[in-house]
N, C-alpha and C positions, 0 to 999 in steps of 0.2 A: 348635870355636868358642872364642874367647878368654874367659877368666874376667872380664875387665874390658872390656866392649864400649865402644867410643868412638863417639859419635854422628857423623853425617856432617859436620855443621857444624864441630864441634871438630876432626875429622880434617883438613878442608881449611884451617881457620884455622891449625892447627899446621904443616901442610905449607907454607903460604904463608910463614909467619914464618921457617921454617927455610930454604926454598929461596931466598927473596929478601931475607933479613935483612941481609946485608952491603951489597947494592946499595941497598936502601931506606935504610939508615943513611947512606950516602954522599950520596944525593940529599937526604935529610932535612936534613942539615947546611946545604945550600945553599938549600933551599926555605923552610923555616920551622922554625928550630931551637928548638922549644919555646915559641912565642909564646903559646899558648893552653892552658888547663887543660881537657883532654878528659875525658869521662866514663870511669868505670872499665872496664877491658877493651879499651881502644882500641888499635888497631894503631899502630905508629910513624907519625909525622905524614905523611910522603909517601904511605905505603900507605893511611893513614886517609883522606886527601883523595881518593885514587883510588877507594877502596871505598865511601865514604859516598855515598848517593843523595840526601841532604838531605830524606828523607821526613818527618822530625820525630817518628817513633815513639818515640824515646828521650825526647824532650822531654815528650810526652804521658804517658809511663809513669812519670816521676819524681814520686814522691808529694809532694815538698816544692817542686817547680818550681824546682830548682836549676840545671837545664839549659835553656839557651836558644840559639836559632840566632844565629850571628854575622851582622852586618850587611854591606851591600854595600861598606863602606869596607875590608873585610878581603880584597878581591880574590878569589882562587881559593878561599879558605876560606869565602866567603860562603854562608850557609845551613847550614853544618855546626854540630853541637852543641858547646857549650863551657860550662864552669862558671865562675862568678865566686865562688869559695868564701869570699872575704873579705866578700861581701855576703849570700849564701845558701849555707850549708855543705851539702855532700853528707852525708847521714845514714847512709851505708854500709849500705843495705838488704842483708839477708842474701841475698836471692834476686836482687839486681842486676837489677831489671826493665828498666832502660835497656838493658843488654846482652842480656838474655834475649830481648827482643822486637825486637832489631835484625834486619831481614830480610837483611842482608848480613853479611860477616865484619868489617866496620869496628869493631864492638863485639862482644865475645864474653866470656862469663863465664869467667875463668881457671879451670883445673882445680883449683887450690888456693884458690879463693875470693879473699879479701882479703889473703892472706898476703904477697904480693909486689907488690901494687898501689901505684904511686907516681904521684899526680896532680900534686903540687906539692911544693916544698921549703919547710918551715916553719923559720923562724929566730927566735930570741929576742934582742932588743936588751937586753942586761943593764944598760945605762945608763938604760933606761926602766922595766924590770920592777921592781915594788915589792918582790917577794920578794928581789931582789938588793940592796935598800936596807934589808934587815932588817925588812920589814913582812910579816906572815903573809898569804898569799893562797892560791895553789894552785887557783884556779878553772879554769885551763886543763887541769890534770891530772884534775880531777873530772869535767869534761864530755866528755873524749875518748872517742869510741865505740870506738876501737881498744885502749884500756886502757893499763896501765902500761908495756908494752913500746914504746909509741909516744911517750908523754910521762909522765914520772914526776918526783916531787920527790926531790931528793938529801937527804943527811943534814942539810943546812942549811935544807931546805924550799924550795929553789930548783928551778924546772922545768928539765928537760933533755930534749931531743928524742932519741928512741930509733930503732932500726932499723925498727920496725914502723909508723912514722908514714906515713900514706897521703897527707897533704896535703889532707884533707877540708875544713879551714877552720873547724871547730867551735871550736877554741881561739882563733882570731883573733877571731871574733865575740864570744866570751865574755870576752875580755880586758877588764879593768876600767880600764886606764890610757888616758889621752888625752894625746898620740897613743898608738895601740896599741903595745905592746911586743913583739907577735908579728906577724911579717910572712910573706907567702906569695909564692913565686916560681914561675911555671910551669916545669916541667922536661920536658914531654912525657910521654906515658904509656908506661911500660915495665911490662907486666904479666906 
């Protein structure tokens, strides 16, 4: 028996990702190239659309109700879960209940947790950010649940996005400027 047993669900999810990865990526570019911000642990978009049963379990399990089903105007994606992290941020629950309770492999807790989860791309508009206008701020870095490796203040006190940013949206909501100097772009989930 192996020292590190792999549960059945993780085994099949990993196998699916490896076996169909290239084909799924090719179809994904044509079907829906990252239009929606999916919950953490989501398969690539085309595979996600095929695997998701639209049961709503992830929506119910989200403690902050950041996940909601897409409407009928989204076509084939209708009923699938998505986040709008610029409105309600993902709080990055350690146990990822949205993925833990998914009855299919559409969402699965990555073996390394949040380490490589990317839900959206965060960008800072330096022309709007008050820290880049020599006004002390740093709210975005203070509220980030992923820590300084995701968003940190440089030696001048200006925020910079790091490699560990998950795109959860907490910094976007906390940004004090109007209009917001931090924006979010869906990139599809690669976990």
